[in-house]
Structures are given as C-alpha cells and as structure tokens.
VMD Tcl script that builds the backbone (N, CA, C; Angstrom):
set m [mol new atoms 327]
animate dup $m
set s [atomselect $m all]
$s set {name element resname resid chain x y z} {
  {N N MET 1 A 25.827 -34.157 -6.247}
  {CA C MET 1 A 26.521 -34.556 -7.170}
  {C C MET 1 A 26.447 -33.276 -8.096}
  {N N THR 2 A 27.597 -32.685 -9.435}
  {CA C THR 2 A 26.925 -31.680 -10.114}
  {C C THR 2 A 27.430 -31.835 -11.521}
  {N N ILE 3 A 26.845 -31.498 -12.465}
  {CA C ILE 3 A 26.964 -31.197 -13.672}
  {C C ILE 3 A 28.363 -31.524 -13.913}
  {N N THR 4 A 29.619 -30.714 -13.248}
  {CA C THR 4 A 31.116 -30.882 -13.802}
  {C C THR 4 A 31.351 -32.259 -13.740}
  {N N ASN 5 A 30.944 -32.694 -12.246}
  {CA C ASN 5 A 31.579 -34.129 -11.620}
  {C C ASN 5 A 31.143 -35.294 -12.587}
  {N N ILE 6 A 29.746 -35.289 -13.133}
  {CA C ILE 6 A 29.136 -36.252 -14.004}
  {C C ILE 6 A 29.551 -36.851 -14.912}
  {N N GLN 7 A 30.704 -35.777 -15.637}
  {CA C GLN 7 A 30.883 -35.694 -16.869}
  {C C GLN 7 A 31.896 -36.767 -17.569}
  {N N PRO 8 A 32.747 -37.400 -16.530}
  {CA C PRO 8 A 33.635 -38.469 -16.964}
  {C C PRO 8 A 32.951 -39.936 -16.583}
  {N N ARG 9 A 31.932 -40.116 -15.556}
  {CA C ARG 9 A 31.079 -41.147 -15.899}
  {C C ARG 9 A 30.242 -41.287 -17.077}
  {N N ILE 10 A 29.662 -40.474 -17.687}
  {CA C ILE 10 A 29.377 -40.084 -18.768}
  {C C ILE 10 A 29.766 -40.721 -20.046}
  {N N GLU 11 A 30.844 -39.667 -20.065}
  {CA C GLU 11 A 32.031 -40.390 -20.850}
  {C C GLU 11 A 32.576 -41.888 -21.506}
  {N N ALA 12 A 32.345 -42.719 -19.939}
  {CA C ALA 12 A 32.623 -43.901 -19.480}
  {C C ALA 12 A 32.031 -45.113 -20.259}
  {N N ARG 13 A 31.048 -44.650 -20.435}
  {CA C ARG 13 A 29.947 -45.467 -20.627}
  {C C ARG 13 A 29.819 -46.197 -21.810}
  {N N ASP 14 A 29.831 -47.260 -22.248}
  {CA C ASP 14 A 29.725 -48.059 -23.815}
  {C C ASP 14 A 28.680 -47.758 -24.075}
  {N N ARG 15 A 27.536 -47.642 -23.991}
  {CA C ARG 15 A 26.352 -47.946 -24.321}
  {C C ARG 15 A 25.898 -46.313 -23.974}
  {N N ALA 16 A 24.132 -46.248 -23.994}
  {CA C ALA 16 A 23.794 -44.863 -23.836}
  {C C ALA 16 A 23.885 -43.891 -22.331}
  {N N ALA 17 A 24.333 -43.250 -22.360}
  {CA C ALA 17 A 24.430 -42.574 -21.291}
  {C C ALA 17 A 23.312 -41.670 -20.888}
  {N N VAL 18 A 22.560 -42.402 -19.640}
  {CA C VAL 18 A 21.258 -41.635 -19.050}
  {C C VAL 18 A 21.609 -40.496 -17.450}
  {N N VAL 19 A 21.370 -39.288 -18.100}
  {CA C VAL 19 A 21.233 -38.513 -16.932}
  {C C VAL 19 A 19.664 -38.142 -16.600}
  {N N LEU 20 A 19.450 -37.919 -15.094}
  {CA C LEU 20 A 17.672 -37.537 -15.301}
  {C C LEU 20 A 17.946 -36.217 -14.331}
  {N N TYR 21 A 17.783 -35.237 -14.813}
  {CA C TYR 21 A 17.750 -33.922 -14.021}
  {C C TYR 21 A 16.157 -33.890 -13.406}
  {N N SER 22 A 16.335 -34.173 -12.148}
  {CA C SER 22 A 15.004 -34.124 -11.086}
  {C C SER 22 A 14.952 -33.133 -10.029}
  {N N LYS 23 A 13.841 -32.983 -9.638}
  {CA C LYS 23 A 13.986 -32.463 -8.158}
  {C C LYS 23 A 13.034 -32.893 -7.339}
  {N N PRO 24 A 12.748 -32.662 -5.992}
  {CA C PRO 24 A 12.317 -33.319 -4.604}
  {C C PRO 24 A 10.809 -32.972 -4.807}
  {N N ALA 25 A 10.225 -33.813 -4.376}
  {CA C ALA 25 A 8.612 -33.881 -4.294}
  {C C ALA 25 A 8.041 -33.880 -5.625}
  {N N CYS 26 A 8.525 -34.559 -6.892}
  {CA C CYS 26 A 8.181 -34.271 -8.419}
  {C C CYS 26 A 7.359 -36.019 -8.161}
  {N N VAL 27 A 6.049 -35.736 -8.821}
  {CA C VAL 27 A 5.679 -36.990 -9.340}
  {C C VAL 27 A 5.821 -37.606 -10.648}
  {N N GLN 28 A 6.276 -36.770 -11.527}
  {CA C GLN 28 A 6.984 -37.251 -12.779}
  {C C GLN 28 A 8.624 -37.680 -12.749}
  {N N CYS 29 A 9.009 -36.947 -11.940}
  {CA C CYS 29 A 10.754 -38.137 -11.793}
  {C C CYS 29 A 10.342 -38.959 -11.191}
  {N N ASP 30 A 9.380 -39.153 -10.130}
  {CA C ASP 30 A 9.431 -40.559 -9.309}
  {C C ASP 30 A 8.522 -41.513 -10.636}
  {N N ALA 31 A 7.822 -41.119 -11.232}
  {CA C ALA 31 A 7.347 -42.037 -12.011}
  {C C ALA 31 A 8.287 -42.501 -13.232}
  {N N THR 32 A 9.421 -41.527 -13.520}
  {CA C THR 32 A 10.063 -42.136 -14.447}
  {C C THR 32 A 11.310 -42.583 -13.919}
  {N N LYS 33 A 11.800 -42.451 -12.308}
  {CA C LYS 33 A 12.283 -43.562 -11.891}
  {C C LYS 33 A 11.823 -44.928 -11.967}
  {N N ARG 34 A 10.501 -44.755 -11.804}
  {CA C ARG 34 A 9.731 -46.042 -11.502}
  {C C ARG 34 A 9.804 -47.076 -12.747}
  {N N LYS 35 A 9.739 -46.622 -14.118}
  {CA C LYS 35 A 10.146 -46.985 -15.372}
  {C C LYS 35 A 11.396 -47.335 -15.868}
  {N N PHE 36 A 12.522 -46.347 -15.577}
  {CA C PHE 36 A 13.420 -47.135 -15.465}
  {C C PHE 36 A 13.987 -48.110 -14.316}
  {N N THR 37 A 13.761 -48.417 -13.599}
  {CA C THR 37 A 13.484 -49.752 -12.964}
  {C C THR 37 A 12.787 -50.715 -13.845}
  {N N LYS 38 A 11.654 -50.577 -14.118}
  {CA C LYS 38 A 11.306 -51.910 -14.662}
  {C C LYS 38 A 12.060 -52.093 -15.956}
  {N N LYS 39 A 12.714 -51.223 -16.178}
  {CA C LYS 39 A 13.312 -51.595 -17.638}
  {C C LYS 39 A 14.808 -52.097 -16.985}
  {N N GLY 40 A 14.867 -52.613 -15.700}
  {CA C GLY 40 A 16.454 -52.640 -15.381}
  {C C GLY 40 A 17.506 -51.787 -15.012}
  {N N LEU 41 A 17.216 -50.745 -14.958}
  {CA C LEU 41 A 18.213 -49.910 -14.587}
  {C C LEU 41 A 18.275 -49.314 -13.103}
  {N N SER 42 A 19.602 -48.971 -13.150}
  {CA C SER 42 A 19.725 -48.652 -11.893}
  {C C SER 42 A 20.437 -47.607 -11.552}
  {N N GLU 43 A 19.795 -46.601 -10.482}
  {CA C GLU 43 A 20.415 -45.418 -10.595}
  {C C GLU 43 A 21.972 -45.682 -9.876}
  {N N GLY 44 A 22.867 -44.616 -10.710}
  {CA C GLY 44 A 24.295 -44.693 -10.145}
  {C C GLY 44 A 24.906 -45.286 -11.318}
  {N N ALA 45 A 24.523 -46.730 -11.381}
  {CA C ALA 45 A 25.161 -47.479 -12.228}
  {C C ALA 45 A 24.717 -47.840 -13.979}
  {N N ASP 46 A 23.646 -47.176 -14.309}
  {CA C ASP 46 A 22.705 -47.421 -15.441}
  {C C ASP 46 A 22.163 -45.789 -15.569}
  {N N TYR 47 A 21.781 -44.859 -14.705}
  {CA C TYR 47 A 21.705 -43.518 -14.876}
  {C C TYR 47 A 22.140 -42.647 -13.794}
  {N N THR 48 A 22.016 -41.473 -14.020}
  {CA C THR 48 A 22.872 -40.590 -12.738}
  {C C THR 48 A 21.412 -39.380 -12.650}
  {N N VAL 49 A 21.388 -39.330 -11.349}
  {CA C VAL 49 A 20.385 -38.657 -10.872}
  {C C VAL 49 A 21.284 -37.101 -10.696}
  {N N VAL 50 A 20.563 -35.811 -11.281}
  {CA C VAL 50 A 21.004 -34.438 -10.492}
  {C C VAL 50 A 19.727 -34.123 -10.321}
  {N N ASP 51 A 19.729 -33.661 -8.704}
  {CA C ASP 51 A 18.923 -32.813 -8.248}
  {C C ASP 51 A 18.993 -31.289 -9.169}
  {N N VAL 52 A 18.254 -30.611 -9.543}
  {CA C VAL 52 A 18.569 -29.240 -10.018}
  {C C VAL 52 A 17.955 -27.950 -8.947}
  {N N SER 53 A 17.595 -28.568 -7.636}
  {CA C SER 53 A 16.869 -27.669 -6.438}
  {C C SER 53 A 18.436 -27.434 -6.143}
  {N N GLN 54 A 19.725 -28.254 -6.150}
  {CA C GLN 54 A 20.824 -28.405 -5.503}
  {C C GLN 54 A 22.154 -27.857 -6.485}
  {N N ASP 55 A 21.480 -27.857 -7.626}
  {CA C ASP 55 A 22.589 -27.906 -8.881}
  {C C ASP 55 A 22.475 -26.521 -9.406}
  {N N ALA 56 A 22.399 -25.366 -9.442}
  {CA C ALA 56 A 22.877 -24.090 -10.261}
  {C C ALA 56 A 22.646 -24.546 -11.805}
  {N N ALA 57 A 24.322 -24.749 -12.093}
  {CA C ALA 57 A 24.592 -25.068 -13.327}
  {C C ALA 57 A 23.937 -25.971 -13.887}
  {N N ALA 58 A 23.635 -26.999 -13.101}
  {CA C ALA 58 A 22.447 -28.186 -13.760}
  {C C ALA 58 A 20.910 -27.406 -14.379}
  {N N LEU 59 A 20.732 -26.942 -13.633}
  {CA C LEU 59 A 19.678 -26.307 -13.934}
  {C C LEU 59 A 19.699 -25.020 -14.898}
  {N N ASP 60 A 20.809 -24.538 -15.335}
  {CA C ASP 60 A 21.156 -23.639 -16.117}
  {C C ASP 60 A 21.071 -23.983 -17.183}
  {N N PHE 61 A 21.815 -25.383 -17.253}
  {CA C PHE 61 A 22.003 -26.175 -18.414}
  {C C PHE 61 A 20.664 -26.542 -18.896}
  {N N ILE 62 A 19.699 -27.581 -18.281}
  {CA C ILE 62 A 18.532 -27.627 -19.057}
  {C C ILE 62 A 17.321 -26.526 -19.212}
  {N N LYS 63 A 17.806 -25.486 -18.807}
  {CA C LYS 63 A 16.504 -24.181 -18.924}
  {C C LYS 63 A 17.236 -23.763 -20.783}
  {N N SER 64 A 18.623 -23.923 -20.705}
  {CA C SER 64 A 19.798 -23.639 -22.494}
  {C C SER 64 A 18.830 -24.574 -23.180}
  {N N LEU 65 A 18.365 -25.597 -22.722}
  {CA C LEU 65 A 18.043 -27.010 -23.930}
  {C C LEU 65 A 16.233 -26.378 -23.830}
  {N N GLY 66 A 15.742 -25.315 -23.373}
  {CA C GLY 66 A 14.383 -25.253 -23.468}
  {C C GLY 66 A 13.430 -25.501 -22.619}
  {N N HIS 67 A 14.140 -26.538 -21.423}
  {CA C HIS 67 A 13.078 -26.811 -21.043}
  {C C HIS 67 A 12.757 -26.518 -19.165}
  {N N LEU 68 A 11.637 -26.323 -19.339}
  {CA C LEU 68 A 11.229 -25.988 -17.852}
  {C C LEU 68 A 10.631 -26.465 -16.892}
  {N N GLN 69 A 10.134 -27.497 -17.153}
  {CA C GLN 69 A 9.797 -28.420 -16.024}
  {C C GLN 69 A 10.460 -29.637 -15.949}
  {N N ALA 70 A 10.733 -30.147 -14.450}
  {CA C ALA 70 A 11.162 -31.537 -14.427}
  {C C ALA 70 A 10.273 -33.003 -14.710}
  {N N PRO 71 A 11.050 -33.975 -14.718}
  {CA C PRO 71 A 12.277 -34.034 -15.020}
  {C C PRO 71 A 12.732 -33.722 -16.412}
  {N N VAL 72 A 14.160 -33.794 -16.847}
  {CA C VAL 72 A 14.484 -33.710 -18.310}
  {C C VAL 72 A 15.235 -35.327 -18.066}
  {N N VAL 73 A 14.774 -35.681 -19.355}
  {CA C VAL 73 A 15.637 -36.754 -19.340}
  {C C VAL 73 A 16.709 -36.619 -20.411}
  {N N TYR 74 A 17.988 -36.971 -20.298}
  {CA C TYR 74 A 19.067 -36.687 -21.413}
  {C C TYR 74 A 19.669 -38.028 -21.627}
  {N N VAL 75 A 19.751 -38.254 -23.144}
  {CA C VAL 75 A 20.533 -39.799 -23.207}
  {C C VAL 75 A 21.516 -38.944 -24.490}
  {N N SER 76 A 22.721 -39.607 -23.906}
  {CA C SER 76 A 23.427 -39.700 -24.842}
  {C C SER 76 A 24.270 -40.485 -25.538}
  {N N LYS 77 A 24.099 -40.723 -26.851}
  {CA C LYS 77 A 24.582 -42.176 -27.598}
  {C C LYS 77 A 25.138 -41.708 -29.104}
  {N N PRO 78 A 26.107 -42.746 -29.358}
  {CA C PRO 78 A 26.922 -42.524 -30.357}
  {C C PRO 78 A 26.345 -41.932 -31.495}
  {N N GLU 79 A 24.870 -41.973 -31.832}
  {CA C GLU 79 A 24.600 -41.553 -32.693}
  {C C GLU 79 A 23.757 -39.969 -32.999}
  {N N GLY 80 A 23.992 -39.580 -31.423}
  {CA C GLY 80 A 23.526 -38.414 -31.186}
  {C C GLY 80 A 22.990 -38.152 -29.612}
  {N N ASP 81 A 22.710 -37.204 -29.121}
  {CA C ASP 81 A 21.866 -36.726 -28.270}
  {C C ASP 81 A 19.862 -37.032 -28.226}
  {N N GLU 82 A 19.653 -37.351 -27.381}
  {CA C GLU 82 A 18.211 -36.675 -27.210}
  {C C GLU 82 A 17.641 -36.683 -26.059}
  {N N HIS 83 A 16.945 -35.272 -25.592}
  {CA C HIS 83 A 16.703 -35.103 -24.160}
  {C C HIS 83 A 14.650 -34.313 -24.705}
  {N N TRP 84 A 14.041 -34.800 -23.276}
  {CA C TRP 84 A 12.789 -34.560 -23.190}
  {C C TRP 84 A 12.581 -34.158 -21.561}
  {N N SER 85 A 11.277 -33.098 -21.623}
  {CA C SER 85 A 11.110 -32.910 -20.067}
  {C C SER 85 A 9.713 -33.601 -19.953}
  {N N GLY 86 A 9.103 -34.553 -18.958}
  {CA C GLY 86 A 8.459 -34.906 -18.549}
  {C C GLY 86 A 8.187 -36.381 -18.113}
  {N N PHE 87 A 7.511 -36.981 -17.982}
  {CA C PHE 87 A 7.683 -38.496 -17.776}
  {C C PHE 87 A 6.676 -38.951 -19.211}
  {N N ILE 88 A 7.148 -39.540 -19.883}
  {CA C ILE 88 A 7.044 -39.826 -21.189}
  {C C ILE 88 A 7.445 -41.280 -21.581}
  {N N ALA 89 A 6.818 -42.161 -21.174}
  {CA C ALA 89 A 7.054 -43.496 -21.357}
  {C C ALA 89 A 7.602 -44.373 -22.544}
  {N N ALA 90 A 7.082 -43.571 -23.870}
  {CA C ALA 90 A 7.402 -43.899 -25.091}
  {C C ALA 90 A 8.612 -43.576 -25.350}
  {N N LYS 91 A 9.201 -42.331 -25.135}
  {CA C LYS 91 A 10.534 -42.071 -25.306}
  {C C LYS 91 A 11.319 -42.803 -24.186}
  {N N ILE 92 A 11.202 -43.095 -23.177}
  {CA C ILE 92 A 12.072 -43.964 -22.504}
  {C C ILE 92 A 12.129 -45.421 -23.429}
  {N N ASP 93 A 11.100 -46.103 -23.494}
  {CA C ASP 93 A 11.203 -46.974 -24.206}
  {C C ASP 93 A 12.131 -47.086 -26.125}
  {N N GLU 94 A 11.847 -45.626 -26.535}
  {CA C GLU 94 A 12.346 -45.504 -27.728}
  {C C GLU 94 A 13.600 -45.112 -27.751}
  {N N HIS 95 A 14.380 -44.753 -26.502}
  {CA C HIS 95 A 15.072 -44.354 -26.654}
  {C C HIS 95 A 16.660 -44.833 -25.284}
  {N N ILE 96 A 15.776 -45.079 -24.580}
  {CA C ILE 96 A 17.053 -45.984 -23.592}
  {C C ILE 96 A 16.955 -47.501 -23.431}
  {N N PRO 97 A 18.160 -47.918 -23.540}
  {CA C PRO 97 A 17.914 -49.660 -24.015}
  {C C PRO 97 A 17.777 -49.769 -22.365}
  {N N SER 98 A 16.761 -51.590 -22.198}
  {CA C SER 98 A 16.960 -51.844 -21.395}
  {C C SER 98 A 18.049 -52.644 -20.666}
  {N N ASN 99 A 18.310 -52.811 -19.673}
  {CA C ASN 99 A 19.221 -53.806 -18.963}
  {C C ASN 99 A 18.778 -55.397 -18.167}
  {N N THR 100 A 18.114 -55.626 -18.980}
  {CA C THR 100 A 17.676 -56.689 -18.882}
  {C C THR 100 A 18.357 -58.307 -19.541}
  {N N PRO 101 A 18.921 -59.210 -18.511}
  {CA C PRO 101 A 20.245 -59.735 -18.881}
  {C C PRO 101 A 18.993 -60.924 -19.878}
  {N N ALA 102 A 20.170 -60.858 -21.354}
  {CA C ALA 102 A 19.391 -61.739 -22.403}
  {C C ALA 102 A 18.133 -63.361 -22.046}
  {N N ALA 103 A 18.984 -63.526 -21.034}
  {CA C ALA 103 A 18.074 -65.263 -20.689}
  {C C ALA 103 A 16.949 -64.772 -20.329}
  {N N ALA 104 A 16.723 -63.598 -19.512}
  {CA C ALA 104 A 15.412 -62.973 -18.879}
  {C C ALA 104 A 14.733 -62.556 -20.277}
  {N N LEU 105 A 14.920 -62.088 -20.588}
  {CA C LEU 105 A 14.395 -62.090 -22.238}
  {C C LEU 105 A 13.601 -63.113 -23.256}
  {N N GLU 106 A 14.668 -64.424 -22.932}
  {CA C GLU 106 A 14.341 -65.367 -23.865}
  {C C GLU 106 A 13.348 -66.057 -23.006}
  {N N ALA 107 A 13.172 -66.143 -21.726}
  {CA C ALA 107 A 12.245 -67.084 -20.897}
  {C C ALA 107 A 11.036 -66.176 -21.232}
  {N N ALA 108 A 10.804 -64.844 -21.421}
  {CA C ALA 108 A 9.546 -63.665 -21.485}
  {C C ALA 108 A 8.776 -64.041 -22.717}
  {N N SER 109 A 9.480 -64.828 -23.692}
  {CA C SER 109 A 9.076 -65.036 -25.395}
  {C C SER 109 A 8.134 -66.095 -25.273}
}
mol reanalyze $m
mol bondsrecalc $m
mol representation Tube
mol addrep $m
C-alpha cells in the first residue's frame, strides 16, 4: 500500500485516523502493533500500516516530519494531527481511542 492510495481511507474515518509507518524486523514496530491490539484496534479496519522499506514516498514523508527511526505513528483527528517515532505506550494511550465496546468497558469497572 502506498501513501497516495491510503488518503481516501484516512479521510473516510469518523474518528482518529491512524497510520503506522513501519519496516520489517522492527521490534518497536511489533510492540506498537501489540499495543494497538490490546486497545482493540484491528489492522486495516482501525489503522493502516505502511511499510517504509517498500514505499519511498512514505519514507520521504516521515523524514520530512523529522523522524529518523521506525515506527512512526501518525494520528489525524479533527482537532489536529499528532505524530511520534518509536514505541511510546503513553502517547498511544493519549492520542488513540480504544475500540473496545462499551459493554466490555462497563464489565471491567
């Protein structure tokens, strides 16, 4: 998937749109995906993964943001965009809404 053909999918979402710029054999990328899974997010439905080793435009984009390591998490929300590099659990919790059904949240409390 290239950066150019994910744009319509990002714009179509009604809450935070999340793109994970990743690369193969990346421990921090894998940790980020695991954290997304714990939040109830599904790849392809709740976030998009772009392999920067296969997409030169995506690599140029994250470099233009000042990032030099993977993963880069890019969150687009109506109130503004946020992005960071590396696995930072606190940033994921702060900027990415859980996709856990309300009934599950009530049962956990």
